[in-house]
C-alpha positions in Angstrom: 5.7 2.7 18.3 7.9 1.2 15.2 8.6 2.6 12.0 9.4 1.6 8.8 9.9 2.3 5.3 6.7 2.3 2.6 7.1 3.2 -1.0 4.1 2.5 -2.7 4.5 2.1 -7.0 2.2 3.4 -9.4 2.5 1.9 -12.6 0.1 3.3 -14.3 1.1 6.4 -13.8 5.0 5.4 -13.3 5.4 7.6 -10.5 6.4 6.7 -6.7 6.5 7.6 -2.8 7.7 6.8 0.2 6.5 6.9 3.5 7.8 5.9 7.2 4.7 4.9 8.8 3.7 2.2 12.2 4.2 -1.2 12.0 0.3 -1.8 12.4 -1.0 0.6 10.2 -4.2 -1.4 9.1 -4.4 -2.0 4.7 -8.0 -0.1 4.9 -6.2 2.9 6.0 -3.6 3.0 3.0 -5.7 4.3 1.0 -7.1 7.9 2.6 -4.0 8.2 3.1 -2.7 8.2 -0.5 -5.6 10.3 -0.8 -4.5 13.1 1.9 -1.2 12.8 -0.1 -2.5 13.5 -3.3 -0.3 10.3 -4.6 -4.0 8.4 -5.1 -6.9 9.9 -7.9 -10.2 8.9 -5.4 -12.0 6.3 -7.6 -14.8 4.2 -7.0 -14.5 0.8 -6.5 -11.4 2.2 -4.9 -7.4 0.5 -4.7 -5.6 -2.6 -3.1 -2.1 -3.3 -2.8 -0.3 -5.8 -4.0 3.3 -7.0 -1.8 5.3 -9.6 -3.7 1.9 -10.3 -5.9 0.2 -11.5 -2.5 -3.4 -9.0 -2.7 -3.1 -7.5 0.4 -5.7 -8.3 3.0 -7.8 -4.9 3.6 -7.5 -5.6 7.7 -4.5 -6.7 7.8 -1.3 -4.6 9.1 1.4 -4.0 7.0 4.1 -5.6 9.7 1.6 -9.3 9.0 3.1 -9.5 5.7 7.1 -8.6 7.4 9.4 -10.4 9.3 10.0 -8.4 13.0 13.8 -7.4 11.4 11.8 -5.6 8.3 13.0 -2.1 7.6 11.2 -1.8 4.7 8.2 -3.1 2.3 7.5 -1.9 -1.7 3.3 -2.2 -2.4 2.2 -2.2 -5.9 -1.2 0.4 -6.4 -4.2 -2.3 -7.4 -6.8 -0.7 -9.0 -9.8 -2.8 -9.4 -11.0 -1.4 -12.6 -7.9 -3.4 -13.8 -9.2 -7.1 -15.2 -6.8 -9.7 -13.3 -6.3 -13.2 -16.0 
């Protein structure tokens, strides 16, 4: 199990959290994990994640967005109620 450091940035709450996660973690598993850690407050319709200004697919793996030699990544929290223009 190859792990990477993932830094989550929530610009609304102005907070950050860094976790060591397996590279094969699906984006769909992140929100329940962040609820459990108390970093996110449950909301409908939920959250998505931005990596380098790209909206990440829920069924993709963390490693889908990284080169093999990468050891860390930063994800921005995207709240569905935000309006994108």
